[in-house]
C-alpha positions as CSV (number, residue, x, y, z in Angstrom):
1,M,-18.8,15.3,3.0
2,A,-19.7,11.9,1.7
3,W,-16.2,10.5,2.2
4,R,-16.2,11.6,5.9
5,R,-19.5,9.7,6.4
6,L,-18.0,6.7,4.7
7,A,-15.0,6.8,7.0
8,L,-17.2,7.1,10.1
9,F,-19.3,4.2,8.9
10,L,-16.2,2.1,8.4
11,C,-14.8,3.0,11.8
12,T,-18.0,2.1,13.5
13,F,-18.5,-1.1,11.6
14,A,-14.9,-2.2,12.2
15,T,-15.3,-1.6,16.0
16,I,-18.4,-3.7,16.1
17,A,-16.9,-6.5,14.0
18,H,-13.6,-6.5,15.9
19,A,-15.2,-7.7,19.0
20,E,-16.7,-10.6,17.2
21,T,-14.1,-12.0,14.7
22,A,-10.8,-10.3,15.2
23,G,-7.6,-12.4,15.6
24,S,-4.6,-11.8,17.8
25,I,-2.9,-9.7,15.1
26,L,-5.6,-8.4,12.8
27,P,-8.9,-6.7,13.4
28,A,-11.9,-8.0,11.5
29,P,-12.0,-7.0,7.8
30,V,-14.4,-4.3,6.8
31,R,-16.7,-4.7,3.8
32,V,-16.0,-1.5,1.8
33,T,-18.1,-2.2,-1.2
34,E,-20.2,-5.2,-2.4
35,H,-17.2,-7.4,-3.3
36,A,-14.2,-5.6,-1.7
37,W,-13.1,-6.1,1.9
38,A,-10.2,-4.5,3.8
39,W,-8.3,-4.6,7.0
40,I,-7.7,-0.9,8.0
41,G,-4.4,-0.6,9.8
42,P,-3.2,2.0,12.4
43,Y,-0.4,4.4,11.7
44,D,2.2,3.2,14.2
45,P,5.5,1.7,12.9
46,P,5.8,-2.1,13.1
47,S,6.5,-3.4,16.7
48,K,6.2,-6.3,19.0
49,R,3.0,-4.6,20.4
50,N,1.2,-4.5,17.0
51,N,2.8,-7.6,15.5
52,G,3.7,-5.6,12.5
53,F,0.1,-4.7,11.6
54,R,0.1,-1.0,10.5
55,M,-1.1,-1.1,6.9
56,N,-4.2,-1.8,4.9
57,L,-4.7,-5.2,3.3
58,G,-7.7,-6.6,1.5
59,F,-9.5,-9.1,-0.6
60,I,-12.1,-9.3,-3.4
61,V,-14.8,-12.0,-3.5
62,G,-16.2,-13.0,-6.9
63,G,-18.7,-15.6,-7.9
64,D,-16.2,-18.5,-7.9
65,S,-12.9,-17.3,-6.5
66,V,-11.1,-14.8,-4.3
67,A,-8.2,-12.4,-5.0
68,V,-6.1,-11.0,-2.1
69,I,-4.5,-7.6,-2.0
70,D,-1.1,-7.8,-0.3
71,T,-0.2,-10.7,2.0
72,G,1.0,-9.1,5.2
73,Y,4.2,-8.7,7.3
74,T,4.5,-12.2,8.6
75,E,3.2,-15.7,7.9
76,A,1.2,-15.6,11.1
77,M,-0.5,-12.4,9.8
78,A,-1.2,-14.1,6.5
79,E,-2.7,-17.1,8.3
80,E,-5.1,-14.8,10.1
81,M,-6.0,-13.2,6.8
82,V,-6.9,-16.7,5.4
83,A,-9.0,-17.5,8.5
84,A,-10.9,-14.2,8.2
85,I,-11.5,-14.8,4.5
86,R,-12.9,-18.3,5.3
87,R,-15.4,-16.7,7.7
88,V,-16.7,-14.6,4.8
89,T,-16.6,-17.2,2.0
90,P,-15.5,-20.8,1.3
91,L,-14.5,-19.9,-2.3
92,P,-10.9,-20.8,-3.3
93,I,-8.2,-18.1,-3.0
94,R,-6.8,-18.1,-6.5
95,H,-4.7,-14.9,-6.6
96,A,-2.6,-12.8,-4.3
97,I,-1.4,-9.5,-5.6
98,D,1.6,-7.7,-4.1
99,T,1.0,-4.0,-4.8
100,N,4.7,-3.1,-4.1
101,S,8.0,-4.4,-2.8
102,Q,7.7,-3.3,0.9
103,P,7.9,-6.3,3.2
104,H,4.5,-5.7,4.7
105,R,3.0,-6.3,1.2
106,F,4.6,-9.6,0.4
107,M,6.0,-11.6,3.4
108,G,2.9,-13.7,3.6
109,N,3.1,-14.8,0.0
110,D,4.0,-18.5,0.7
111,V,1.0,-18.9,3.0
112,F,-1.3,-17.9,0.2
113,R,0.6,-20.0,-2.3
114,R,0.1,-23.0,0.0
115,H,-3.6,-22.2,-0.1
116,G,-3.6,-22.4,-3.9
117,A,-3.0,-18.8,-4.9
118,R,-0.7,-17.7,-7.6
119,I,1.4,-14.6,-6.6
120,I,1.3,-11.6,-8.8
121,A,3.7,-8.7,-8.7
122,S,5.6,-6.3,-11.0
123,R,9.0,-7.2,-12.4
124,D,10.6,-4.3,-10.5
125,A,9.0,-5.3,-7.2
126,A,10.1,-8.9,-7.6
127,A,13.7,-7.8,-8.3
128,R,13.8,-5.7,-5.1
129,M,12.2,-8.5,-3.1
130,A,15.0,-10.8,-4.2
131,R,17.8,-8.1,-3.8
132,D,16.8,-6.8,-0.4
133,S,15.2,-9.8,1.3
134,G,18.1,-10.2,3.7
135,D,17.7,-6.6,4.9
136,F,13.9,-7.1,5.1
137,V,14.0,-10.2,7.3
138,Q,16.6,-8.6,9.6
139,A,14.4,-5.5,10.0
140,I,11.3,-7.6,10.7
141,A,13.1,-9.6,13.4
142,A,14.3,-6.4,15.0
143,A,10.9,-4.6,14.8
144,L,9.1,-7.6,16.4
145,E,11.9,-8.3,18.8
146,S,12.1,-11.8,17.6
147,P,15.3,-14.0,17.9
148,V,14.2,-15.8,14.7
149,R,14.4,-14.2,11.3
150,P,11.5,-15.0,9.0
151,V,12.2,-16.9,5.8
152,P,11.7,-14.8,2.6
153,P,9.0,-16.2,0.4
154,A,9.6,-17.7,-3.0
155,A,9.6,-15.4,-6.1
156,P,6.2,-14.3,-7.4
157,D,4.6,-16.5,-10.1
158,V,3.3,-13.8,-12.5
159,L,5.3,-10.6,-13.2
160,L,3.8,-7.5,-14.8
161,P,6.2,-5.4,-17.0
162,E,6.2,-1.6,-16.7
163,D,2.9,-0.2,-17.8
164,G,1.6,-3.8,-18.0
165,R,-2.0,-4.7,-17.3
166,L,-3.7,-8.0,-16.3
167,T,-7.4,-8.8,-15.8
168,L,-8.5,-11.5,-13.5
169,D,-12.0,-13.0,-13.8
170,L,-13.3,-14.0,-10.4
171,G,-16.7,-15.2,-11.7
172,G,-20.2,-13.9,-11.2
173,G,-19.5,-10.7,-13.2
174,V,-16.7,-9.7,-10.9
175,S,-13.2,-8.9,-12.3
176,V,-10.0,-7.4,-11.2
177,E,-7.9,-5.1,-13.4
178,I,-4.2,-4.8,-12.3
179,T,-2.2,-2.0,-13.7
180,N,1.6,-1.4,-13.2
181,L,1.9,2.3,-12.7
182,G,5.7,2.2,-12.6
183,R,8.2,3.6,-10.2
184,A,6.3,5.7,-7.6
185,H,6.4,4.9,-3.9
186,T,8.5,2.0,-5.0
187,G,9.4,0.5,-8.4
188,G,6.6,-1.3,-10.1
189,S,3.7,0.1,-8.0
190,L,0.4,-1.7,-8.8
191,A,-3.1,-0.4,-8.7
192,V,-6.0,-2.9,-8.5
193,R,-9.4,-1.9,-9.9
194,V,-12.5,-3.9,-8.8
195,L,-15.3,-4.2,-11.3
196,P,-18.2,-3.6,-11.2
197,D,-17.7,-2.0,-7.7
198,R,-15.8,1.1,-9.1
199,T,-13.3,0.5,-6.3
200,V,-9.5,0.8,-6.5
201,F,-6.9,-0.7,-4.1
202,A,-4.2,1.9,-4.6
203,G,-1.6,0.5,-2.2
204,D,1.0,3.0,-1.1
205,L,0.2,5.3,-4.0
206,L,-2.2,7.0,-1.7
207,Y,-2.0,7.8,2.0
208,G,-4.8,9.1,4.2
209,G,-4.2,10.8,7.5
210,R,-0.5,10.0,7.4
211,L,2.4,11.7,5.7
212,P,3.6,9.7,2.7
213,A,7.0,8.0,3.1
214,V,9.5,8.8,0.4
215,L,12.0,6.0,0.1
216,P,15.4,5.6,-1.6
217,D,13.5,3.4,-4.1
218,S,10.8,6.1,-4.7
219,S,10.3,8.5,-7.5
220,V,8.3,11.6,-6.6
221,T,8.1,12.4,-10.3
222,G,6.7,8.9,-11.1
223,W,4.5,9.0,-8.0
224,L,2.8,12.2,-9.3
225,S,2.4,10.6,-12.7
226,A,0.8,7.5,-11.1
227,I,-1.7,9.7,-9.2
228,A,-2.5,11.4,-12.5
229,R,-3.2,8.0,-13.9
230,L,-5.5,7.2,-11.0
231,R,-7.6,10.3,-11.9
232,T,-8.5,8.6,-15.2
233,F,-9.9,5.5,-13.5
234,D,-13.6,5.1,-13.5
235,A,-13.8,4.7,-9.7
236,R,-15.5,6.3,-6.8
237,T,-13.9,4.5,-3.9
238,F,-10.1,4.3,-3.3
239,I,-8.6,2.1,-0.6
240,P,-5.2,3.6,0.3
241,G,-2.1,1.8,1.6
242,H,-2.6,3.6,4.9
243,G,-5.8,5.4,6.1
244,D,-9.5,5.2,5.5
245,P,-11.1,4.5,2.1
246,G,-12.7,7.4,0.3
247,P,-13.0,9.1,-3.1
248,L,-9.8,10.3,-4.7
249,E,-10.2,13.9,-3.6
250,A,-10.0,12.6,0.0
251,F,-6.2,12.1,-0.6
252,E,-5.5,15.4,-2.3
253,H,-4.1,17.1,0.7
254,S,-2.3,14.2,2.3
255,T,-0.7,12.8,-0.8
256,A,-1.1,14.7,-4.1
257,R,-0.6,18.3,-2.9
258,Y,2.2,17.3,-0.5
259,L,4.2,15.5,-3.2
260,A,3.6,18.3,-5.7
261,A,4.7,20.9,-3.3
262,L,7.8,18.9,-2.3
263,K,8.8,18.3,-5.9
264,A,8.3,21.9,-7.0
265,H,10.3,23.2,-4.0
266,M,13.2,20.9,-4.5
267,D,13.4,21.4,-8.3
268,A,13.6,25.1,-7.7
269,A,16.1,24.7,-4.8
270,F,18.4,22.7,-7.0
271,K,18.2,25.2,-9.9
272,A,18.9,28.0,-7.5
273,G,22.1,26.2,-6.3
274,L,20.9,25.6,-2.7
275,D,22.7,22.9,-0.8
276,P,20.6,20.0,0.4
277,S,20.5,21.1,4.1
278,T,19.3,24.6,3.2
279,A,16.8,23.2,0.7
280,V,15.3,20.9,3.3
281,Q,15.2,23.7,6.0
282,R,13.4,26.0,3.6
283,F,10.6,23.6,2.6
284,D,7.4,24.8,4.3
285,A,5.9,21.5,5.4
286,S,3.6,23.2,8.0
287,P,0.4,22.5,6.1
288,W,1.0,18.8,6.7
289,R,2.1,19.0,10.3
290,A,-1.1,17.4,11.6
291,L,-0.6,14.2,9.6
292,A,0.6,11.1,11.5
293,N,4.3,10.3,11.3
294,F,5.2,13.9,10.3
295,A,8.1,14.2,12.8
296,E,9.7,11.0,11.6
297,L,9.3,11.5,7.9
298,S,9.2,15.1,7.0
299,N,12.9,15.9,6.8
300,R,13.9,12.5,5.4
301,N,11.3,12.9,2.7
302,A,12.6,16.4,1.8
303,A,16.2,15.2,1.7
304,L,15.4,12.3,-0.6
305,A,13.2,14.5,-2.9
306,Y,16.2,16.9,-3.2
307,L,18.5,14.1,-4.3
308,E,15.9,13.1,-6.9
309,S,15.8,16.7,-8.2
310,E,19.6,16.7,-8.3
311,R,19.7,13.5,-10.3
312,E,17.1,14.8,-12.8
313,G,19.0,18.1,-13.0
314,F,22.2,16.4,-14.1
């Protein structure tokens, strides 16, 4: 299939580029489409060994400016992002977009702000960043085995309301359309469409090759609605939060069908009066067993999905 050929090309290109321009934390970014670049991360959890790099990050190069998609887990990672962008283009970095409120999406914000970017996020994401920043920095220090906690970045500069949309003109006929798709993987999940490339940075709305992570802040119902919205986008290439880029159908099994099956099962389990433990045990997750992080996430995802069905049922 075409998406498999694309994934193979990206993997090969990344391997070649890594030897030439990779930093100590990040591999070299991959050129996904004419104006869109991405760092494709591994599936491992954050650790001292990987310096917290385990997600996809990216940037878009227009005719007169650059927009960054997510700013990384640490300031050191963000500085490597800036250095890599400078090897691609000398154009100013004017925008940095946090696709959600997970720390690996925004902890490098202040680095990009110092380089002249305004920070864009959803209102719900900014509220969680402020509320949970203490927990986030403690978790980062523990994961990286660092005695020093990082300093949370300042609040984002531009906040999108729920269902809000913002278009950025990067010059040269290149624009970026940011859409707040609401509470999904987290509250205020943003999707970023690159025109004219017909490319979408979907953040953690899409997972490829890895089981999605349902969080206490997630809404499986909202997540499925957000994916339905993605289907209406005029796009042929989607860059997920984790995994290789591809067309939207490349994420059907790993994300859409999994979440739909999980939601349907837990709704039915709650209506049938099953207790949470029984509902989790009876969910047949075997079709997704081959995905990375299955052992760590499967039962937790199921338990959180049941609680959501319970809340909605009442």
